[in-house]
C-alpha positions as CSV (number, residue, x, y, z in Angstrom):
1,M,119.9,63.8,89.4
2,V,120.9,64.5,93.0
3,W,120.8,68.2,92.5
4,L,117.3,68.2,91.0
5,R,116.0,66.0,93.8
6,F,117.5,68.3,96.4
7,L,115.8,71.4,94.8
8,R,112.5,69.5,94.7
9,K,112.8,68.8,98.5
10,V,113.8,72.4,99.2
11,S,110.7,73.7,97.3
12,F,108.4,71.8,99.7
13,L,109.9,73.2,102.9
14,R,108.1,75.8,104.9
15,M,109.4,79.4,104.9
16,R,110.3,79.2,108.6
17,T,112.3,76.0,108.1
18,L,114.1,77.5,105.1
19,G,114.8,80.6,107.2
20,Y,116.4,78.6,110.0
21,A,118.3,76.4,107.5
22,S,119.6,79.5,105.7
23,L,120.9,81.1,108.9
24,I,122.5,77.9,110.1
25,F,124.1,77.3,106.7
26,V,125.5,80.9,106.2
27,F,126.8,81.3,109.7
28,G,128.1,77.7,109.9
29,V,129.9,77.9,106.6
30,A,131.3,81.3,107.6
31,G,132.7,79.9,110.8
32,I,134.3,76.9,109.1
33,M,135.8,79.2,106.4
34,Y,137.2,81.6,108.9
35,A,138.7,78.8,110.9
36,L,140.3,77.4,107.7
37,E,141.7,80.7,106.4
38,P,141.7,83.4,109.1
39,E,144.4,85.3,107.3
40,T,142.3,85.5,104.1
41,F,139.2,87.0,105.7
42,G,140.6,88.8,108.7
43,S,137.4,88.6,110.7
44,Y,134.4,86.3,111.1
45,F,132.1,89.1,109.8
46,R,134.0,89.2,106.5
47,A,133.6,85.4,106.3
48,V,129.8,85.9,106.7
49,Y,129.9,88.6,104.1
50,W,131.8,86.3,101.7
51,T,129.3,83.5,102.3
52,M,126.3,85.8,101.7
53,T,127.7,87.2,98.4
54,T,128.4,83.6,97.3
55,V,125.0,82.1,98.1
56,V,123.1,84.9,96.4
57,T,125.5,84.6,93.4
58,V,126.7,88.2,93.6
59,G,130.4,87.2,94.0
60,Y,132.3,90.5,94.1
61,G,135.6,88.7,94.2
62,D,137.1,90.9,97.0
63,F,137.5,87.7,99.2
64,F,138.1,84.2,98.0
65,P,139.6,81.1,99.5
66,N,143.3,80.3,98.7
67,S,143.6,76.7,100.0
68,D,142.3,73.6,98.3
69,T,140.2,72.8,101.3
70,G,138.6,76.3,101.1
71,R,137.9,75.8,97.4
72,I,136.2,72.5,98.1
73,L,134.0,74.1,100.7
74,T,133.2,76.8,98.1
75,I,132.0,74.1,95.7
76,F,129.8,72.8,98.5
77,V,128.4,76.3,99.1
78,F,127.6,76.6,95.3
79,I,125.8,73.3,95.2
80,F,123.8,73.4,98.4
81,G,123.8,77.0,99.7
82,I,122.4,78.6,96.6
83,G,119.6,76.0,96.6
84,I,118.7,76.7,100.3
85,V,119.0,80.5,100.3
86,G,117.5,80.6,96.8
87,G,114.5,78.6,98.0
88,L,114.0,81.1,100.9
89,I,114.1,84.0,98.5
90,S,111.6,82.3,96.2
91,K,109.3,81.6,99.1
92,L,109.5,85.3,100.1
93,V,108.7,86.5,96.6
94,D,105.8,84.0,96.4
95,G,104.5,85.3,99.8
96,V,104.5,88.9,98.6
97,Q,102.7,87.9,95.4
98,L,100.1,85.9,97.3
99,I,99.4,88.9,99.6
100,R,99.1,91.2,96.6
101,N,96.8,88.8,94.9
102,Q,94.6,88.5,98.0
103,K,94.4,92.3,98.3
104,E,93.4,92.7,94.7
105,R,90.7,90.1,95.2
106,G,89.4,91.7,98.4
107,L,90.2,88.8,100.7
108,L,92.4,90.5,103.2
109,Q,91.3,91.9,106.6
110,V,91.3,95.7,106.7
111,K,93.4,97.2,109.5
112,E,92.5,100.9,109.1
113,T,90.5,102.9,111.6
114,G,88.4,106.0,111.3
115,H,87.7,105.1,107.7
116,T,84.6,105.3,105.5
117,V,83.0,102.1,104.1
118,V,81.2,102.4,100.8
119,F,78.8,99.6,99.8
120,G,78.3,98.9,96.1
121,Y,80.4,99.9,93.2
122,S,79.2,101.9,90.2
123,R,80.1,104.9,88.2
124,R,78.4,107.1,90.8
125,S,80.0,105.4,93.7
126,K,83.4,105.8,92.0
127,H,83.0,109.6,92.1
128,V,82.0,109.4,95.7
129,I,85.0,107.3,96.6
130,E,87.4,109.6,94.7
131,S,86.1,112.7,96.5
132,L,86.5,110.9,99.9
133,L,90.1,109.7,99.2
134,D,91.3,113.3,99.6
135,H,90.7,113.2,103.4
136,T,90.0,109.7,104.5
137,D,90.7,106.0,103.9
138,V,87.9,104.3,102.0
139,V,86.9,100.7,102.0
140,L,84.7,99.4,99.2
141,V,82.5,96.3,99.9
142,D,81.1,94.6,96.8
143,D,81.3,91.2,95.0
144,L,83.6,92.2,92.2
145,E,86.2,89.7,91.1
146,R,89.1,92.3,91.6
147,E,89.4,95.7,93.1
148,P,88.3,98.3,90.5
149,F,91.3,100.6,90.9
150,S,94.3,101.1,93.0
151,H,95.0,104.0,95.5
152,P,97.2,104.1,98.7
153,R,94.1,105.0,100.7
154,F,91.6,102.7,98.9
155,H,90.9,99.1,100.1
156,Y,88.6,96.5,98.7
157,V,86.6,93.8,100.5
158,C,84.8,91.1,98.5
159,G,81.7,89.6,99.9
160,D,78.1,89.9,100.8
161,P,77.7,93.2,102.7
162,A,74.8,91.8,104.8
163,L,77.0,89.2,106.3
164,T,78.8,89.8,109.6
165,S,82.0,88.1,108.4
166,T,82.2,90.6,105.5
167,L,81.6,93.6,107.7
168,E,84.3,92.3,110.1
169,R,86.8,92.2,107.3
170,A,85.9,95.8,106.4
171,H,86.7,96.6,110.1
172,I,83.2,98.2,110.3
173,E,83.5,98.5,114.1
174,K,86.3,101.0,113.7
175,A,84.8,102.9,110.8
176,V,83.3,106.4,111.3
177,R,81.0,106.5,108.3
178,A,79.1,104.1,106.1
179,I,77.6,104.9,102.7
180,V,75.1,102.5,101.2
181,L,74.2,103.2,97.6
182,A,71.2,101.8,95.9
183,D,71.6,98.9,93.5
184,H,70.1,100.1,90.2
185,S,70.6,96.8,88.5
186,I,67.6,95.3,90.3
187,P,63.9,96.5,90.7
188,P,63.6,99.4,93.1
189,V,61.5,97.5,95.6
190,H,64.1,94.8,95.9
191,A,66.9,97.3,95.9
192,D,65.4,99.2,98.8
193,G,64.8,96.0,100.8
194,R,68.5,95.0,100.3
195,T,69.6,98.5,101.2
196,L,67.7,98.4,104.5
197,L,69.1,94.9,105.2
198,I,72.6,96.1,104.8
199,A,72.0,99.2,106.9
200,S,70.6,97.2,109.7
201,S,73.6,94.8,109.6
202,I,75.9,97.9,109.8
203,E,74.0,99.3,112.8
204,R,74.2,96.0,114.6
205,A,77.9,95.7,114.0
206,N,78.6,99.4,115.0
207,P,75.8,101.3,116.7
208,N,77.9,104.5,116.8
209,I,78.6,104.7,113.0
210,Y,77.1,107.5,110.9
211,T,75.3,105.8,108.1
212,I,74.1,107.4,104.8
213,V,71.6,105.4,102.9
214,E,70.3,106.0,99.3
215,M,66.8,104.8,98.7
């Protein structure tokens, strides 16, 4: 069907393209409708308002075309306008969901400054983080699949804490404090070696940071 093929093509368009197409469609249709029935709408703004309520399927019914030509144009708006604007809304929703998913997985770049970076998550580090959240933003760096909990001032970065790329995503150069907790899941000798490796990586990335290390 033509309608299904049209929807398929719309779904593959980029958000910017859909945004421009939606603006052109809404304001173009409003201009045509106002030119056809100026007495019905009274102003171009009201024609834009009618077009918007139509393409988002709200349809208050306070304005509607009275001529056959206007009604034919309305059918055109129903068929194509809802697909274009609906595609844009769908892309926006998908974009918000993608960002939320990336945040939960610790893949986003942290933008905060003056924050504390905690390395390694455990029951003990959870208590440390919760006490810090009362007066500062906290960034946790670990290799968990998802952020362990949600808080407005809590941010999670997934990755190897010894890597520069991971520290950059944690915005370590703008952090004021780093806390490196020992990994008790591996032998103490190996845990201490890894702790020192992380601490040295932090100091290279931000020589002015105050680092607390558990050995």
